[in-house]
C-alpha positions as CSV (number, residue, x, y, z in Angstrom):
1,M,155.8,176.4,-14.3
2,I,153.4,174.9,-11.7
3,P,156.1,172.9,-8.7
4,Q,154.6,169.0,-8.2
5,I,153.4,168.7,-5.2
6,K,153.5,165.6,-2.9
7,I,149.5,164.2,-1.8
8,L,150.0,161.0,-0.3
9,Q,152.4,160.6,3.2
10,E,155.2,158.0,3.2
11,D,153.9,157.1,6.6
12,Q,150.0,157.0,5.8
13,S,147.6,154.5,4.8
14,Y,145.0,154.7,1.7
15,T,141.9,153.2,1.0
16,F,140.7,153.5,-2.2
17,S,137.3,155.5,-1.3
18,S,140.4,158.0,0.2
19,Y,141.3,159.2,-3.1
20,F,137.7,159.9,-4.1
21,D,137.9,162.6,-0.7
22,L,141.4,164.1,-1.5
23,P,141.2,167.9,-2.4
24,Y,143.4,167.3,-5.5
25,E,143.4,166.8,-9.4
26,T,143.6,163.6,-10.9
27,D,146.3,164.2,-12.9
28,D,148.2,165.2,-9.8
29,I,147.1,162.1,-7.7
30,L,147.7,159.7,-10.3
31,R,151.6,161.1,-10.9
32,E,151.9,159.9,-7.8
33,F,151.7,156.2,-9.5
34,H,153.5,157.3,-12.1
35,Y,151.0,157.4,-14.6
36,S,149.8,160.6,-16.7
37,F,146.6,161.2,-17.4
38,I,144.7,162.8,-20.3
39,K,140.6,163.0,-21.5
40,T,139.8,162.5,-24.5
41,E,137.1,160.7,-27.1
42,L,138.2,157.1,-26.6
43,S,137.0,154.4,-29.7
44,L,135.3,151.8,-26.8
45,P,134.9,147.7,-27.8
46,Q,131.9,147.0,-28.8
47,T,130.3,143.8,-29.7
48,D,129.0,142.7,-33.1
49,R,126.2,140.6,-31.5
50,T,122.5,140.6,-31.6
51,V,121.4,141.6,-28.0
52,V,118.9,144.2,-28.5
53,D,116.1,142.6,-27.7
54,E,117.3,141.8,-23.7
55,L,118.3,145.3,-23.8
56,L,115.5,146.2,-24.9
57,L,113.5,144.4,-22.7
58,I,115.7,146.5,-19.5
59,K,115.6,150.1,-21.0
60,E,112.5,150.1,-21.5
61,K,111.8,148.1,-17.5
62,I,113.8,151.1,-16.2
63,R,111.9,154.1,-18.3
64,K,108.6,152.3,-16.7
65,V,109.8,152.4,-13.3
66,L,112.2,155.6,-13.1
67,P,109.6,158.3,-12.5
68,L,107.8,155.8,-9.8
69,I,111.3,155.9,-7.7
70,S,113.3,158.2,-5.4
71,L,116.8,157.8,-6.3
72,S,118.3,160.2,-3.9
73,S,120.4,157.6,-2.5
74,E,123.2,155.2,-3.7
75,T,121.3,151.9,-2.5
76,A,118.0,152.7,-4.6
77,R,120.6,154.1,-7.7
78,R,122.4,150.5,-7.3
79,E,119.7,148.8,-7.3
80,T,117.3,150.4,-9.6
81,L,119.9,151.3,-12.1
82,V,123.0,149.8,-12.1
83,A,122.4,145.9,-11.4
84,P,119.4,145.4,-13.5
85,I,121.9,146.0,-16.4
86,L,125.3,144.5,-15.0
87,L,123.2,141.6,-14.3
88,E,121.4,141.3,-17.7
89,I,125.1,141.8,-19.4
90,I,126.5,138.7,-17.5
91,A,124.1,136.7,-18.4
92,I,124.3,137.3,-22.0
93,C,128.4,136.7,-22.4
94,N,128.3,134.1,-19.3
95,C,130.4,135.7,-17.1
96,Q,131.9,136.2,-13.7
97,L,130.2,139.4,-11.5
98,K,131.8,139.9,-8.5
99,I,130.2,142.9,-6.2
100,E,132.1,144.5,-3.4
101,Y,135.5,142.6,-4.0
102,P,138.0,143.7,-1.3
103,L,141.5,144.6,-3.0
104,R,144.6,144.9,-1.1
105,V,148.2,145.1,-3.0
106,S,149.5,148.0,-0.9
107,D,149.0,149.9,1.8
108,R,148.2,152.7,-1.4
109,L,146.1,150.7,-2.9
110,K,144.2,148.5,-1.4
111,G,139.5,148.8,-0.6
112,T,136.7,147.3,-2.3
113,L,135.8,147.7,-6.4
114,D,131.9,148.0,-6.4
115,Y,131.5,145.5,-9.6
116,L,134.2,143.2,-11.2
117,L,133.7,141.5,-14.4
118,Q,135.8,138.5,-15.3
119,S,135.1,137.2,-19.0
120,T,138.3,137.2,-21.1
121,H,139.3,140.6,-19.6
122,Y,137.5,142.2,-17.2
123,L,136.2,145.1,-16.1
124,L,135.3,147.6,-13.4
125,V,132.4,149.8,-12.6
126,I,131.8,151.8,-9.4
127,E,129.5,154.0,-8.4
128,A,130.1,158.2,-7.5
129,K,129.3,158.8,-4.6
130,K,127.4,162.0,-4.0
131,D,126.5,161.8,-7.9
132,D,130.2,162.9,-8.9
133,L,131.9,162.0,-11.7
134,T,135.0,163.6,-11.4
135,K,135.8,162.2,-8.1
136,G,134.5,159.3,-8.8
137,F,136.8,158.7,-12.2
138,T,139.5,159.3,-9.0
139,Q,138.8,156.3,-7.6
140,L,138.3,154.6,-11.0
141,A,141.5,155.6,-11.8
142,V,143.7,154.3,-9.2
143,E,141.5,151.0,-8.7
144,L,142.4,150.4,-12.1
145,I,146.0,151.1,-10.9
146,A,145.2,148.3,-8.7
147,L,143.8,145.9,-10.9
148,S,146.8,146.5,-13.1
149,E,149.6,145.4,-10.5
150,I,148.0,141.7,-10.0
151,T,146.7,140.9,-13.0
152,D,148.3,139.9,-16.3
153,Q,146.3,141.8,-18.9
154,D,148.6,145.4,-20.4
155,I,145.3,147.3,-21.3
156,F,141.9,147.7,-18.5
157,Y,138.7,149.1,-18.8
158,G,136.9,150.6,-16.0
159,A,133.3,152.8,-15.7
160,V,132.4,155.5,-13.1
161,T,129.0,155.4,-13.0
162,T,126.0,157.8,-10.5
163,G,123.1,155.2,-12.5
164,N,122.1,157.8,-14.9
165,L,125.4,158.7,-16.8
166,W,128.2,156.6,-17.6
167,Q,131.7,157.7,-17.8
168,F,134.1,154.9,-19.3
169,G,137.6,155.0,-18.6
170,K,141.5,153.2,-20.0
171,L,144.4,152.2,-18.2
172,D,147.2,151.1,-20.6
173,K,150.1,149.5,-18.8
174,I,152.7,150.0,-21.3
175,E,152.3,153.6,-21.4
176,K,151.6,154.1,-17.9
177,T,148.6,156.0,-19.5
178,I,145.3,156.3,-18.1
179,Y,142.2,158.1,-20.7
180,Q,139.3,159.4,-19.7
181,D,136.6,159.5,-22.0
182,I,134.8,163.2,-22.8
183,N,131.6,161.4,-23.7
184,L,129.0,159.8,-21.5
185,F,126.6,157.0,-21.8
186,K,122.9,158.4,-20.1
187,I,120.3,155.6,-19.2
188,P,118.0,154.9,-20.4
189,N,118.3,156.3,-23.9
190,D,121.8,155.3,-24.1
191,L,121.1,151.7,-22.5
192,L,121.4,149.7,-25.9
193,D,125.1,151.7,-26.6
194,L,125.9,151.2,-23.4
195,G,125.5,147.3,-23.3
196,K,127.6,147.5,-26.6
197,V,130.1,148.3,-25.3
198,L,130.3,147.1,-21.7
199,L,130.1,143.3,-23.8
200,G,132.3,144.5,-26.2
201,I,134.9,145.5,-24.0
202,L,134.0,141.5,-22.4
203,A,134.5,139.4,-25.4
């Protein structure tokens, strides 16, 4: 059996982005917060509202501009692929969107959340730096833990995105477990399905 190593130092402070940079596996980092980590095929909520027309417009617009834009920077991906989708989602569900939202729970749980959507439930979306979904998911998981510490809710959903790929995660506060969906949504092809899930979570 592999011995469990101590990753986080007692006398050190960590921001959310620190967890992206740590050279450890997701399950080892989450164990520090007494959470288990499971990769699985999540059964994600989906809206039953008819929202095809609104999302189709975004899908076609993205499809047209993608060949004309360089997506070599985080800013380009955020403004071209992420923001337009989230703005359409909040317009449909009439929910709140907080951008670069500061959150401090403790010296180990603090930093800035890229996008926090709030309706009946919370939905956290973060961008994966350097196109690294794996490390991006580790950061997302820690941010979900921070959110669960201050919010009276048992289930939390989040997504990590590179702009053209989206991956969902789920935190169960009762089970102290974080689940990573093994499926990915690709933009623009899967935008309708992605939109239905985003709206389903926020309903």
